[in-house]
N, C-alpha and C positions, 0 to 999 in steps of 0.2 A: 267622415263616419265608418268608413269602411274597418278605416283603421281599430277603429272603434270599436266595431264588430269581430274583429279577428282576436283582439285583447280581451274583448270580453271571453269571447270564445277559448282564450288559453286559460283564462284564469279559471272558466267554469271544467275543463278539460282536465288541467292541474287536481283540481276537487276529486272528479271521479277519480282518476288515476288515484288520488290519495283512500278513498275509497275501496276501489279496488285492490292496493298494495294491504288493505288492511283484509280485506276479504279474504288472499290470496295467501295472509299472512303464517294463518295453521298449518297451512298445505303440507311444510317438511313435515308438522308432528302426526300425519293424515296416511308418510308414506309406507307402516304397517296394517292401519286400520284400514285406510280407505282401499286398499286392493283386497281385501280380506272378505269388504264387504261384500263388494263387489261379486266376487265370486262367490259368495253365499246367493246374492241376489240373481247368479246365472244358474246358481243350483237347486234353488228355491224354483225357479222358473220347467227345469229339468226334470225334478221329484212332481210339481203340480199338471205339468206334461202327459208323465205314463207312472199314478201314482199307485197300479193296480201293483207294479212291478216290485215300488219299493212296503205296500202294504203285507203281499203276502212272502214278501222274501224273510226280510227278517221272524215273521213267523215258522217258516221252513229251517232257518238258520238255531233259534233258539231248542227245537224240537231235537234235530241233529246234535249239538251239545247239549242240551237238556241231559244226553244219555249218559252222562258222567257221573250222577247220583249214584247209577249200578257204584261205581267204587267208593261211596261216601264212606261204609264202615272200613273199609281196608285203607281207608285215607284218613281215619281218623288219629288223632296224634294229642292225647289229651294228658301224659306224662307234667305232672307238674314241675320237677325239677326239669328235665329237658326245656321246658318250654316259658318257664317262671322265673328263672334264675340265668344270669349273663354266661351266653352262650363259651367264653374261656375266662369263669372268673378266677381269681385265682385259689378258694378254697377247692374250686375242681381239681386244680394243680400240687397243691395241697395235698389233698386227697389220695393222688395217684402218687405221690414218693411216699406217702404213711402205707400205701397200701402196698408199696415196693418192698418199702424196709422193713414192716412189720407183719408180718400176715397172721392173722390171726389162729390160734391152737386151739382147735376146736376140741379136744381133751382137756382145757384148763378154761371153759369160757369164763369171759370176763365182760360184762357191758361196756366199762369204761375204758377199756379198749377198742373199741369197734369202733370201723373208718366208716361207718354207714347206720344208718335207722336200728337197723338190728330188724328181725322177725320176731313179731313177739302179739300177745292179748295182753289185755288191760282190766282193770277196771276200780271204781275210785268209790268207798264207802265213807258216804255221811252220813252221820248222825242226826237222827231227828229231833234229839237231847242237845243238851249242851256239854256231852263228852263220852267218844267214844271207845275209852278204856276202859269196857267197864266188859262183864261174863255175857251180858245177854247181845250185846253187839259182836261182842267177838264169837258165838256161835253161831248168828245168822250170816256173818263173813265165812267162819271154816265151813258151812253147809254149802256155801257157793265156791268156794276153792276145792272142796269133794265134787261137787259138780264137774268142775273144771277140768278138775283131772281124771274124770271119768270119760269125758267128751273119745265120740270115735266115729270115724263117718268112715264109708265105703268108695275105694278106690279099684273099680271091676272087682276080681274075688277078692282084692286083698282090703284088708279094714285096718284104718288106720289110725292108733290113736295117741293120746299126749306124749305116754310111755316113749312109744319108739320114737314121735317127734322132735322131742324136749331137748335143747342146749343140756349138756353136759359138765359136769364140775367132777373130777374124780369119780364117773362112771355114773352119777346119781343127777339126775335133773336139779337145777335151779332151784333152790327154796325160797321161798317168801321169809326172811327171816323174823319180821314179824309176829308171825304166823307161829314159827319156832318157840319165842319167847312164850306168848300164850300158851302151847300149850306142854312147855317145860313147867309153866308156875301154873296155870288153870285157874282157879278162881282168884287164887290168891293177885291174879295183877291186879287187880283194883290195889290192892296193898303194897305191889312193888314200886318204889322209887328210880321211872327209867329215866335215865340223863340223856339230854337232848345237848348234840347233833351226835353223839358216842355213846354205845351203851356198851360197857362189856362182859360179855355173856359166851362162859368158859373163858379160853384162852386166847378170842378174839374181841376186836372192837367194832361193833356192829353200826353202820353209819346208818340213822335212822331220818336224813334228811329229805328223803326220796318215796319211804313209805309212810310215815306218819306227817299229818297237814295240821293247819290252824289247831299249833301248840299255845300253851298257854303257860311259862319256863317260870320256874321262881327260885336262882340258884342253881342254875344248869339240869331241875328235875320238873319234868312235865307232870304240872298242876292238875291237865286237859288239854285235849287234844279231840277236834272235830270230823275230821277224814284220818281213813288209811286209803295208800295204793298199794294194791297188787299184783305185780307184771307175772308174764308167762313164756319163759324169751325158745324162740324155736331156733334147731337148723337151720345156717340157710346158704341148702344143698339144691332141693327139690322144690322148687317153687310151687310146682301145679300141686307137690301134694300137701306142703302147709299149705298154699291159700284154700283148700276148702278144708281145711280140720279149720281156719278161722273164720270161712263163711257159716260152718257149724256154730263156731262162740257167738256170733253176731246173733244167727239165729235162737240160739235160745235162751240169750240174755235178752233178746226184744221182749220178752215176755217174763217179767219180776213183779211179780204184783204180789204174793204171798210174804211180803219182809214189812217188821212192823217197827225196828229199831232202829234200821237206816234205811239212805235212799239209794240207789247206786247209777251210777254212767260207765257207758262202758268205752272202748275203743280198742282199734287193730293199727298194725302198722301200713293195713289195705287203707284203712276206712275213709280217710281223707282222698287218698286217688278215685278209690270207690264212688266218693257221695262228691265229687268235684264231677264225674264223666256223668252221673243222674244227673247234674243240672242240665245237663242238653232237654230230656222231654219236659222241662220246666218252658221252655220256651218257647216251643211249637203250638203253644196252644195260643200264644201271647202273639205272634204273628201274627195268628188266623185274625183274631178281633182288632188286631192291628189293618191290618187287609180293609178289614171290610167300613172302619172308621176311617180311613181314604179315602176309599169309595162313593160313604155318605157325607163328607164334608168336600169333596169336592166338587161331587154333585151339586150340593145343598151350594156352592160359593158359585157355580156356574150357571144354576136356575133362573132360566126368565120368564116371566109372563107372557112372552111371545111364542107363539108355539110353532112358527118357525126359526127363528131366530136362537133354539134354546140349546143348551148345549151340553143336555144330560148325557148325550155320548158320546162327546169330544172330550169331557172330564173322565168317564168310568175309563177308555178307553189311553187316555193318559198315565191314570194308574196301574192299566192293562200293563202297556207300554215298558213303568219303570220294573214290574213283573218280571216282563221278558228278557232283562237287561239280568238281572238277578239269577235266573233258570241260565244263561247262555255262559255269564259269567263264572259261579260257580262252577256250571260243567265243564267249560274249557279248563280251569285248574284243577277238578280232581283228574280228566283226560291226562292232564300233563303230570298229573302226581304232586301236586302242591299237600303239601299236610293241612288238616281241616283244623284246628282248634275252636274250642267251645267258645273263644275269645267273638271266632267269627261269627258266629248265629250274631252278634249285634251289627252285622253289617248291611243284612234286608231292611231292618229298619229307618236305617242313614238314607240308601239308597234311593227308599220309596220319598222320603222327603228331598231330594237334591233334585229325581224326575217330577213329583208335583210342583212344586219350584220353576225348572221349568217350564213346565208346562201353561203351568200361570203366566209366564214371562210371554210364551208363544200364543198364548189363548188373546193376553193383551193388544198385541203389537196386531194380531191378525183381527181386532175388530177395529183397529183404526186405519183399515185398510178400504178402500171405496168398494161399498157392494156393489157397483155398479162395473166395476173391472172384471178381466175375468179371472177366474180362479188360480189358475199358474201366475198373472200378475198378482195376484194378493199375495200368493203363498212366498211369491219372489220378492215384492216388497218387506215379507211381515219377517222375512229369514232377512234383507238389508238392514232391517232395523233391531230385531234380537238377538242376530248369529251373535255378533260382538258380544254382548253382553251376558249371552251364556256361555260362549267361549273365553270368556274371560275364567268364571267362575270355575268351567269343569277343569281349567289348567291349573289352576291355579291349587284346585281341592287334587286332584290326579296329584300333582310337582309331591302336594304336602304329603300325599301318603306311600311316593316314592323315596322321599328323602328319608319317611320313617323305617325304609329299609336298612339302615345305617345304622337303627337299633342291635346292642347284644342280645335282646329278649327276642327266642323265635315266636313265642305268641303275638306280639306284636308286629313281627315280620312278617306273618300269615295273615294277617287281619289287613294289614296294610294292604298285599299282592293284591288279594280279594276284592279290600273294598274300592279301590287303585283302579284294578280291570272291569269290575262294576258299572262303576262312576263311568268310566270309557263307552262302553255298552248303554250306559242308561244318553247320555251325549249324542250316541251315534243313532240308535232308535230312536231317540226326541226329534232328531231331523229328517230322518228316511219315514218309519214308520207311525209315529205322530202325526209329522206334518203330512204324508200320504192322505191320511185317515181327513184330516183338515180341510185337506180339498175335497176329496167324497162328501164331509158334509156339507160346502160351501157348493156343491153340486145340488145337492138336494137342497140349500136356501133360493141359489138362483133362480130354481122350476117353483119356488116359493111352496115347497111341500110340507105338509107336520113331523116333525119330529120323531112321534111310537109311528101313526096310521101310513106316514110316506105318500099322503094321498094330498091333491094342490086343493091348496085354502085362497079364500078371497084377501084380497091388501086392507081393505075396506067393509068395514060390518054392515051389512045389509039393514034397511030399515026397519024397527019393528021389531030387531033380534033381542035377547039379551046381555047384561053382564058379562054371565057365564057362557054363551057362544059368542061372545067378544073374546073369552079370557082363550075358551079352548077351541076354537076353530076359526080365528082370524090374524094374521101374521105378517111379518115379512116387514114392520117398519123398519126405520133407519132418520139417522137427522138430514131434514133435505136442505142444511145449510153445508153442510162439509159433506154426503155422501157416507158417513159412516157407519156403521153400528153405534141405535143411539150410548150416550153415555148413561153406565152404573152411576146408580148413586152416592155409591162411595167413592168411586172416581170425583165423582161430583163435590162427597165429601172433602175432600181432601184439593180441592180448587177453591172451593169457593168460601172453606169454613178453614180447615189444618193450617191453609198454606201460607194464606194471609197471617193468620192468627200467630203461627211459627216466625213472620219474618218480622214482625212487632220490632220494637227497639228495647221495649219494658220483658219481655217475652224473652229474648235472646242473652238480656240479662238474666233472666231466672233459668233458662238453661246454661247457663256460665259457671254458674252458682253449683245446680244440679251435678254439674258433671265433677267438680271439684270438691262435694262430696262422696260424691260415687270413686273419686282417684283416691280418698285421703281411705274411708273406709277399703276400697283393695291392696291398699299397700299393706293397712294395718294387718287386714288378713295373712297377704303373701309374709309376714313373720312369723304366722303363725301355724302354718303350714309345719305339719308331721309326717315324715319318707314310710315308705317301705308298707308290705301287704302283709294283715294277718294272715297268718294259715289258715286261721279257721274259718277267715272269707271265704274260701275256695269252700264249703259246703254250703249247704243250704239254711236255713235262720232255726227250721227244726226239724234238724239233722241230730241224730244221738252223737255223731261227733262232736257236737256244737255243744251240747249240756255237756261233755267230759270236758271240752277243751275249759269250759267258763268254770267248774267246780275245779281245773288243775291250775287256773289264772288265782281261781279264791283261795286254795292254802298250799300252794306248792311253789309259789312264787320269790320263797326266802333264802333257797339255792335253786343258783340255774344251774348253768352246766359245767362242767368237770373241762375242763381244758388241756391238750396237749401241747406241751412246749416241745419241738423238736430242734433235737443238734443239728446239722443236717450233715455234715461232713465230719471227717477224721477229726479229733478231736484230743488233746495229752491232757487226759482227766489224771495221770497220775503229777502234772508238772502243777503245783501251787501257784505257783506265777500266774498259769493261764486260769487256774482255777480259783483265783480271786477274781479273778474276771467275770468267771460266769456266775460266783456267787453274787457277785453285785449286780449283775442283769437280775437276779435269781430275786434279789431282795428288792430292784425296781418294780418287779411283779407283785410282787406282793403291795408296795403300797399304795396301789392303784385302788380307790375306793372301792372300787366293786370286787376286789380278792379277799379271803377268809385266808388269812395269813398261816394259821393255826392248822387249815387243812390244805396239805404240802405231799404228796406222794412221791419221791424222788430213789431210783435203785441205788445214784451213789452215794445220795446219804445211808441206804443201807447198807450197801455195800463197803460204806467208811466204818460203819457201828460194826458191821462185821469179822471186817481187818484188823480194829483196836482189840475185839476179844478173844481173836486167834493169833495177836502178836502177831501179824503181819505187817509189812514196811511198803506200805502200799504208792509211797513216793518213786519207788523205781520201779520203770516198764516193764522189765521180766517178771518181776511178782505178782504186778498189780494183774497184766493179762494171763498168767500162766495161771491163778488162784479165782480169774471172774470164771471160768466154765463149771466151776464146784459149784462156788455162790450162785449160781445160776442154776441148778441143777437142783438145791436145796428150797431155793424159792422160786415155784415153777411162774408164779405172776410176772417177774420180773423180765424172765427171760425172752416175755414178749415187747417190753421197752428197748431191749439191746440189741442188733445188728451186727452182732460179732461175728466174723465166717475168714478165715483164713490170718486168723492171727490176729485182726485187726477189727477197729469198733467204726464201721461205716455210717451210723448214724445212734442216737438212742434218746431217748425221751423220759421228761416229769410230766407232773399233772399240778393242774393249781385249783382251785376251788372259786369259783363266782357266788357272790351274793347280789339278793333284791334288783334282777332283772326281771321288770316285770312289763314294761312296754316296749314301741317298737326303739324309743330315741335311747331306752336305755342301750337296747341291744345295737344300738346303728353306734353309738359312742364306747361299748366294752369293744365290739370289732375293730373300731379304728386304732385304743390306745393299746390295747395289747400288741397289733402291728405296727402302731409306731415306737412301744417299746421294745419289739424283738428285732426292728429296724436298729434302731441307735444302737442298740449290746452289740460290742465288738468281736463277741464270738455269733458263726453263721445262724440264726435264731428261724424258727414259722414258727406260727401257733396255729392250733387247726382240731374244729370238733363237727359234725357232721350238719351241724344249725347253720355252719357257718357257710353251706352252701346255697343256704336261704338269706340268709345277711348280708350275702354281698349286693346285693341288690341296692342296698346304700350305696357303697361307693362307687355307683356308675349311675344311678337314677336319675340325681340331681344334673348331672355334666351332659349326661344325654338330653334330658327333656331342654336344656340351653342350647345344647344343638343344633338339635333340630327344630327348635322355636326359631334360631337365628337365623340357622341356612334356609327357612321355608322363607323366613322373611325377604331376606334378600332376593331370595327368586321370587317372589311375589312382588315388592318392587320393579324388579325387571322389566316383571309380564304384563306391570300398571303402565309400566313410561311407552312403553312398544304399545299397546294397545288404547290407553287412556288418551285421548291426542292433548295432553295439557300435563306437564312436567307438575307442577303445582296441588296440582287434584291427583294426580298420584300419587305424592309423599302423603297426603291426607288418606288415600286410601292404607297406605302401610303407617299411618300413624297409627288408624282407626283395627289395624292387628294388633298392636302392641297394644294397644288399651284393652281391648279386648280381652287379650291373655292375662293383663293381668289381675279383670275384674275376674274374670273365671277362677282363676288361681287363686287370689285373694279371698274369695265367697265361696270355694268349696272347704276350703279349710272352715271359713266359719258355721258351716251345712256340715264338718265332722266326716269329710271326704279326703283320704291321706295323700301324696305322691305317692304312688308304687305303678307297675306296670300295666295296670287297668285303668287310671286315669291320665299316664303318659299315651296310651294310645288317644285319648279322643281328647286331650291339649292336641293332638296334630290333628284331630278330627276341627280343635277349636278355631285354628289357623284356616283351614280352606273356607270356613263358616263364617268368619269376621271376613274375611275376601266380600265374599259374596253379597250382604247386603250394600257395603259401603261403596263395591263396585257397581254394583245397579245404578245406586242413586247418582252415582260421581260421574258415570258416563251420561246417563243422560241429561247431568246440570250442563257439559261444556258441549255436548252435541245436539242441544236444542236451539235456536236461533233470537231467543229473546233478550231484551235491548239492558236490561238489571241483573245485577246478581241474586236480588228479592224474585223477580218475576222467574229466574232458572229457576231458581230454588221452589219457587209452587209449578212449574211447568213441569218438572222431573218428579216431584210428589204427585202431579197430575195423572201423570200417564204410567209411573211404580211402585206410586203408595201401594196400591189397592195390590196389584200383583206380588208385591215384596209383604204386605201383612198376612195375604193368603199361604205364601209359602211358610212362613212362620210360624203361623199356628196349626197348620198342618202338620209342620214337620212337628212341636208341641204336640199336639193329639197324638201321632203314631210313634213318640214314645213316652206317653204317658202313662202307658199301660207295664211299663219297665218297671215303673213305681211299686205296681203290685206283686212282682218278685219277690220272690221267697231269697233270690241268691244277690248275693253283696255285687255280683262284678254288671250282673243286669240296672240296680238300684244304681250303682255307681254311676252309668252309662248315663241312666235320667236324669241322674243329679247334673251331671255335665252338660248331658244336651240341652238339657232347658237352659241352663246357667249361657252354653254360647248362642242362642238363639235366640232370645230376651235378652240379654246384655247387644248382640248383634243388630237385632230390630233397634232397643232403642238408639243403638249407633246410626242406623239406615236411615231412620225414621224420622231423629229429633237434631242429637250432636253433629253427625256430616251436615248434613244442609245447612244446620245456622251456621254449622263453621265457612262454609264455604263463600256464603254472604259476605266474609266481610274482605272477601280477595279478592279485587273485581279483574284481576289475571287471569282466573277460574273464567271468569265469565266473559269473556274475550271482547270487552267492551270498556277497556277505560278511558277514565275521563276524556283525556285528553283530545278522544274524537268527538266531545259538545264542543270543544273550542277549536279546533279544524274546521268544522262545520258551522259557525255561530254565523258567518256571512250568507251561506247558503242558505239558511235555517230561515235570516232576516229577509233575504229574497222570495222563500219561497209561502213567506205567509202571507204574500197579498196574490197568492197562485188561486187559477180554479182549477178543478180537476174535473174527470171525465171519464167513464170504460173505454179503453180503447184494445178492439182487440184487430192488431191488423191481418190482415187475408194475404196467402201466395197467389199466385196467380192463376190456380184454381180453384182461388174462392175458399179456399179449405180458410175458418180459423186458428191463427196460432197462439198459443200461450207467452204474456208477457211477465217478465219482473219487475216491478219499480222500488226506488230507493225510497224508502218513507219511515224520518228516524231511525237514520241508520241500520236499518233492517229492509232483506230483501222480502219485497211481499207478493201476490197475486196480480195482474193486471187490475182487475175486479176490487184491488181494496180503496179506501176511499182513504186519500190523502189529505192529513191535517182534518180542520175542522169548513173546508172548502165548499162550494156550492157547484156542481156539474153543470158544465158548458155542455154544447149540442154537438159540437164535435170534435176541440181539443183543449189542448190547457193550452191560456192565454196570459203574458200579460203584458200588461203595459210599457211601452218603451218611449224614447225620444227620438227615433231614429226616423231620419227624413226619406231616408228608402221606402218606408212602410208605409203606406193607406193609412189614416187613419188613427196615426199610433200607435198599432197594432203591428204585430210579429209573431212569426210558428217559431219561436227562439229554443226546442226537443233540450239544448241545453241550459236551460235557464231552471226547467221543472222537468226532471229525469224522465223521457220514455226511452223503452230501450229495450230488449233483451240482451241475456248475461246466459253465457254458454257455461255448463256447469259443469263441464269438461276442462274448459280453457280460461276462463273467467273475462272470456272476450266480451267486450260491452258493442252490442250493436242497434245505433239509434236513427231512429225513422225521420224522412224527408218526404216528400209529397209525391217523390217518384225516385224509381230508380238511379234517374241522374242527375240528380238534387241534390249535392250533399256537399257538407267541404269538407277536406281532406284536413286530417287531423295536426299537419305541422301547418297549416296557416297559408301556405304558399300559394296557394289557388283555389278558387271561387267558380264555384258550376251553379247554375240556377236563374232565375227571374232575382230582379232587384230586390221585390217586395216582401222576399218568405228569404229569411234564412232557418235554414235548418240541417242537422250535423248528422250525420257518419260516422260511431265512433270505429278504432280499428280499419285503418287505411289497407291494413292483408286482406278483407275480405270487400273489398271493392266490385270486385266482377262476380260475385255472390247470385245468382239469381234470382236467389228465393230471402231475398232481404224483403220482409213487410214492407209497406210504403203508407203514409199515412197523409190522405188529403189536408192542407192547410187553407185551403179556399174555402170561403160561404161562413167567416168565422164571424160568429155572435158576440161582440165586445164585451156582453155584458159582464 
């Protein structure tokens, strides 16, 4: 029988060993997560012990760093070209080449040959009738023209007039040819047959494509036109002088109310930049509103009907903590000298959302701690549970933005640098400043003091008092079963209703179908996306420059930019063989669908025509070079097209005319095809126009966006694998990132948002935020101890569903005010952030929980456990339970963990549906050495304490010296009791609690 008992022991201990191995199995995956949790637990205890230090220090640091805002005006860097175009874009290099080889001739001004947009003022007159080419409309236009030319502005003692500042050609200000035509024909202009796009006026052909718009043509003759555009070019030497005059032009044209036949829109070369810089004023009041909304929502979310447990001040200081983070980070960046771009103004809205999200997570974990514990213990436990979760999200957000620094756009770099630093400060202040306030507020709660008056209130309502008195003057309630704060209604909703509903089979099928629909629509949207930023969007909606751009697009989109084609090396223009290659390339350009074949400006073509009429043999090198100087002196415009020095032609250029370039897609296709054509040509060519500086974004924006998303997603996967103790669930987090990015990209295209530098910034944000929700839920899923995947999903939603919902709603509320902005940048930020938060929330609360339930590997309870323990469960069916609290020699009650249904439970857990007995768990046995067929067999029904550090199991007997060794070689104790102590290495432990097996009732 002793042998039989030992065999039973061997079988049972083997079962325990299997259980322990399963318990220990996740341990390697905790190699990073567990030490971090322990460190945060210790740090939380330290903060809880010295809260005032951690509360005051961030205030002092913020005050010091916040002084950096003194330098804000000096650090502002809102130059559109510098911030919104690629740093080393090809067009910038092409412009440098043009600038070096074709310097402008100020005495013979040609706007066609400028390597910049130039310095100018312009207005578009649109007829209120069907035709603007009538005398009455011309008279009003001439009046406006006279007003412009008479403008003057004072600069010190000097009066600056248009005549002094204008760009000149042969000592005369550049005229508007359409007005010269009207002044020549007078009232007869209505009867004059104006040909389009060229009109022969005197000895020259005037190109009308840029000045007459909305034309109705019949056999090249204009029957009617809707608009006229006039330009006033200035010298590009002294910008301070020209800027004064341009500002005066804008002031005068802002009051145009006495016109009957025309409506006028106006702009200058300064307008786009000035209006863009003015947008920063639009965001300041919006941020103030956002801050108020954030505080109001946080207070409302944390409001309790318990005057002691109310979290009003906690919510307020949580939002204040995020504000301190913005103050400190921005101040530090300004001290360092990092440029402050307007896009950075979006960052505070983002930081406020992240800070509030972390606050809700910390509050949720604080509420799950025991209210009877010391506050430092409560904060230690709070940090142990919440720190990993908010650390994952902080790391992912920060790395996402730091990876964004790889982009070639300076505006994106500045935004990423400011925002990533702000997130770091937000994280630091959350675990210091906000944690310290949780402790201070916890001390008040421990003393049962009112949240507002800080006076002590009773825990129970005195008899005879009203309900209002109970609400306002009685508090301190908690859950007596768990010792934690009372569960909030929304948490109850997630556990009792939403979670069980989501884990039903038919609900899962519906969720999968919903996800498929979401994915199909998203992928469709991805194919509809348009690239590039429309420069008109850099100004506010009600800006005068937007109206000008609208008229320009409506009436002057037929003829696009006039493109330079540059031969960038020495070339034998006199050699017919080489010239045939060049002619072939020119034909390739002309054959492009957006090139007007008949509008072609070429010095070499004119020189050959000149040589033909002067009987010159231009196929001879010496003749070609000897006569070129003479030709260029006669045709001064062409002199600007040939770099002819030291009897060598180092570079030259010709011009081609584009047509029907009206959309961003047209601009992208034009640039790509022109460069491809130039690259295929055997002659070394480059193409250039000042607008290409901005069009260069098309060449890099898609590749850079994909690069940023790819690298960031890989980094997110690594972080998830390190900090989420389950590889499969880490892959689900990565899947969530990809899924949200696809959804945001697709739906933003359907919402009329282009892929440009603005949206690229926010797509970087998308990566971080898409991690946040899924990481919270995934970590909660794998870290809770429920036995089944469905139960784990419900438990994860119970603990973090409401905080995630709070964080998402608060973030949306904080950016929703941007939808009211008059600026495209801020509205785009709202649209994409809304999509990011909404889709991230749907993934975190619906898709990911459902997908996780399909894989038992994530739950850590594979089905094999059930088969391995069938024998044990069969034995346990007949067992009886009782709460056992072993004591130490000093009589102190120690906590036990019992193993029930594959889960470690507290010692007060009732196993199965059995009835308690008076002393110990019993089982009827057939053992001749046991009186009344009863034995105290601790190995049959588990009675042990588990060391959570080493996972060693301590099984208890009647006394310290009555135990079986695990190897079964010896047995000590009486013959009538069989009790077990596992792990013989702890045989000498004087603190092993004992179990009295005597006087057992056999019921």
